[in-house]
C-alpha positions, 0 to 999 in steps of 0.5 A: 261335680255331684250334679255332673255326676248324677246327670251323667249316670242318668243320661251317659253312654252305655258303659255307665249303664251299671246295676242299681247297687253300683249307681248307689255307690257312684252317686255318694261318691259323686256327691261327696266329691262335689261337696269337697270340691265346693267346700275347697273352692269356698275355703280357698277361692284363689284355687277356684279362680286358677281352676276357672282360668284353666277350665275356660282356656282349654275349653274343658267345659264346652267339651264336657257339654259337647261330648258327654252331656255334662252340665256346663262345669264353667258355669258351676265353677263360676257360681262357686268362685262368685260365692267365694268372693261374697265370703270374702266380702261379707264373711267372718274372722279373718276374711271379713271387711275385704274391699269389693274391687270395682275397676273402671274397666267394667263400665265400658264392658257394661256399656257394650253389653247395653249396645248389644242388647239395644241392637236387638231392636233391629235384629231379624233373629233376636235369639241370636242377639241374646246369645251374644248378649249371655256371652258378654254377661258371662264375661262380666261375671268372670271380670268381677271374679277375677279382679276380686280374687287377684289381689296380689303379685303372687296370685297374678303370677299364678293365673299367668302360669295357669294359662301358660300350662293350659296352653302347654296341655293343649299343645302337647296334645296337638303335637303328639297327634302330628308327630305320632300321626295320630290325627284320627284320634280326638283325645277326649275332644281335645284334639279335633282336626279338620281337613282343609286346603293348604296350598292350591288343590292340596288338602291335609289335616289342620289341627284345631285343639279343643275348638272347632277351627284351626285358625281360632285354635292359633289364635288362643295359642299365640296369646300364650307365646309371649307369656311363656317366653317371658316365664322362660326369661324371668323365672329364677328357678331353673325347673320353672324355666324349663317347664316355660321353654317346653311350653314355648316350644310345644305351643310354637309347633302347635301354632305351625301344625294349624297352618294358620297364616294370621297366627303365624303373622301374629306370632312373628309380630309378638316375638319381634316386640318381645325382643325389642322390649327386652333389648336382647343382645344379638349374641343372646338372640343368636344362641336362642335361634340355635337352640330352636333350630331343631324345631325346623326339622318337623315344620312341614314343607307345606306350611312354608308354601302356605305362608308363601301365598301371603304374597297375593295380598300385596297390591302390586302382585295381585294383577299376576293372579287369576281366578284359577291360581288365586288362593280361594280362601282370600277371595271368599274372605274379601266377599264376606268382608264386602257383605259386612261393609254392606250391612254397616252402610245400610244400618250404620247406627245399630247395625243388623243386630248382634249375631245376626250377620249369618242371618242376613248373609243370604239376603245380602249375598243375593242383593249383591248378585253373589252365586253359590260358586262365590262361597265355600261351604255354601249353605252353612253359616257365614261370617265376615272373618274380621272382628272389627267388621263384624261388630260394625255390621252387627252393632253399627258405629256405636258398638264399634266405639263401645268395643274400642273403648274396652280395647283402649281401657285394656291397653291403658290398664296394662300400661298403667300396671307396667308403670307402676310396677317399674316405679315400684322396683318390681321388675319381674311383675313389670315384665309379666304385665308386658307379656300380658300386653303382648298377649292382648296384642296377639289377639287384636292382630289375629282378629283382623283375620277372624270374627268373634266366635271365641270372644270369651277369650278376649273378655278373660284378657280384659279381666286379667288386665283390669286385675293387674292395674289393681295389683299394681296400685297396691304395690305402688301404695306399699312402696310409697308407704315404705 
């Protein structure tokens, strides 16, 4: 905080250009606030953990860097929480001697990081590979912080609530933007919009929240939908149920206002799985549907029309569509995916280098005879619009195997946590883990339509999954001792 205030005072916009006497007042206040904040995080690392989760999920740190020229709050807080972990491990008094938790899921993460590093040998632009490697290394640091600070069922629930409330915060801004027609305001960077094709030639604003693209915004919101839904079902207090219900409603509406078809499909999938898991009776399901019915009044008709374009993906219907009436985004994505396949076939072992799909895009498009008219926004950086093809193209079969090892390890961690909580009689915690599992499924499902620009959200889910397993093991051990 102190660094941020000092930096901003020197480089900020015009309104911060105050007399020296004012700056002499501002800087000590900033230093004081920063010192107190760091002391609080070091004293109560769990509070730092929750702040870290909220900063990461709302993308507030990147907004501070992008919009206001601040240093990365996320990096500063990560270092502070890491110091908090060290104090718990090596400190004095009641904090002394806490065991360092090394979850096995860290191993495939490290292997994947090594593969990304090795792929730079085939990269045209090594700098892009280094950026990808840096993102993974940051994810590994978050992994160690989360797994070593999430040591109880209470903290696990708090982390889940931090995610839900972060989603409610973002979604509230998005819903307010649409309902009040305030789409020209960006609300400090948390309410970005993008004019894009909806149906046919129709172009309308699509909300992107705190991210750069509506589809990615839908992706991170869909992850939170099952978390909010299970909080609504399982929280014993009415006040918390109301908060969870509000979060669920606003998150659902925000997903609609992104006009993301992949997000809508993933939302329907996880809601169906949630109903099947909870074995919701037909009566309760009908009551829930009636309660949510008013939300349909604010669903744009154009969103329904956009979902209708999904029929073009059915093989039987494709012959009825011509280039004139076919959805251009489908054709665009097919071309981008084809180029990813070509890159993988050319270099199947280590790929063309992590982050280098966009770098090699022009070369491969020319090789395949693609013209400028084949692409939307030709000349801008292009990506394959599917995470798994992107990984295959950039890091080859080795990278794909390493990534799926992380996916398998994450799902296995969640399954083990779920079983251990159930066997220990901690059914609320078991249901919480089930909601986290559906969140992971949502991210993986939307990744069939999106590349890895915001893969850091997945690394956070991986860390929480590992933490859930460790907490469940502890709960099972206590149950056995009893």
